C-alpha positions as CSV (number, residue, x, y, z in Angstrom):
1,M,19.9,-4.5,-4.7
2,K,20.3,-3.0,-8.2
3,C,17.9,-0.8,-10.2
4,T,16.3,-3.0,-12.9
5,A,16.1,0.1,-15.2
6,C,19.6,1.5,-15.2
7,G,21.7,-0.8,-13.0
8,G,22.2,1.8,-10.3
9,T,23.1,0.5,-6.9
10,E,21.5,3.0,-4.6
11,L,17.8,2.5,-4.0
12,E,16.1,4.6,-1.3
13,D,13.2,3.2,0.7
14,G,9.8,4.8,0.6
15,F,6.1,4.1,0.5
16,L,2.9,5.0,-1.4
17,P,0.7,7.1,0.9
18,D,-3.0,6.3,1.2
19,V,-4.4,9.6,2.5
20,G,-7.8,10.0,4.2
21,Y,-9.5,11.3,7.3
22,A,-6.6,13.7,7.9
23,Q,-4.2,10.8,8.3
24,T,-1.7,9.1,6.1
25,W,-1.7,5.3,5.8
26,V,0.5,2.8,4.0
27,A,-1.1,1.6,0.8
28,L,-2.0,-2.1,0.7
29,W,-1.9,-4.8,-2.0
30,M,-4.8,-7.2,-1.5
31,A,-5.4,-10.6,-3.1
32,G,-8.4,-10.9,-5.4
33,P,-10.9,-8.4,-6.9
34,P,-12.0,-5.3,-5.0
35,S,-15.0,-5.8,-2.7
36,T,-18.3,-4.3,-3.8
37,D,-20.4,-5.6,-0.9
38,L,-20.9,-2.1,0.6
39,S,-22.5,1.0,-1.1
40,F,-20.7,4.3,-1.1
41,W,-22.9,5.6,1.8
42,Q,-22.3,2.4,3.9
43,R,-18.5,2.9,3.4
44,F,-18.8,6.6,4.3
45,K,-20.8,5.9,7.5
46,T,-18.4,3.2,8.7
47,G,-15.2,5.2,7.9
48,G,-14.5,3.4,4.6
49,G,-12.0,1.0,6.1
50,V,-10.9,-2.2,4.5
51,N,-12.0,-5.5,6.0
52,L,-8.9,-7.8,6.2
53,D,-10.7,-10.8,7.6
54,G,-9.7,-13.8,5.5
55,V,-8.0,-11.7,2.8
56,E,-4.3,-11.8,2.1
57,A,-2.9,-8.2,2.4
58,K,0.6,-6.9,2.1
59,A,2.0,-3.4,2.7
60,I,3.3,-1.8,-0.5
61,E,6.9,-0.8,-0.2
62,A,8.5,1.5,-2.8
63,K,12.2,1.6,-3.7
64,R,13.4,4.6,-5.8
65,C,16.7,4.6,-7.8
66,V,18.7,7.6,-6.8
67,A,20.4,7.7,-10.2
68,C,17.4,7.5,-12.6
69,G,14.3,7.9,-10.4
70,H,12.8,4.5,-11.4
71,L,10.3,3.2,-8.9
72,E,10.0,-0.5,-7.9
73,L,7.2,-1.7,-5.8
74,Y,7.3,-4.7,-3.5
75,A,4.5,-6.4,-1.4
76,N,6.3,-8.9,0.7
77,R,5.3,-8.2,4.3
78,A,2.1,-8.1,6.2
79,P,1.0,-4.6,7.1
80,E,2.0,-3.5,10.6
81,P,-0.8,-2.6,13.0
82,G,-1.6,1.1,13.1
83,T,-0.2,1.8,9.6
84,H,-3.4,1.1,7.6
85,L,-7.1,1.8,7.8
86,V,-9.1,-1.4,8.7
87,R,-12.7,-1.9,9.8
């Protein structure tokens, strides 16, 4: 795979952390608009997790060009169990 910015050939794997509750999770891409069905306090009381029932979700993977630092984000795979916060 080549960098789309400079043509460099070495891209290192990484991820975008989603930090909360003293844990680090993998950030998710989710289809559609954000849900507004819970108030701030309802989300706070339930741990603020994301409900994935019936929603297409993909783990965000990041590739960084070693030559120029350009980041490319990909969302091709379903999130692995235990790597994201769900309710």
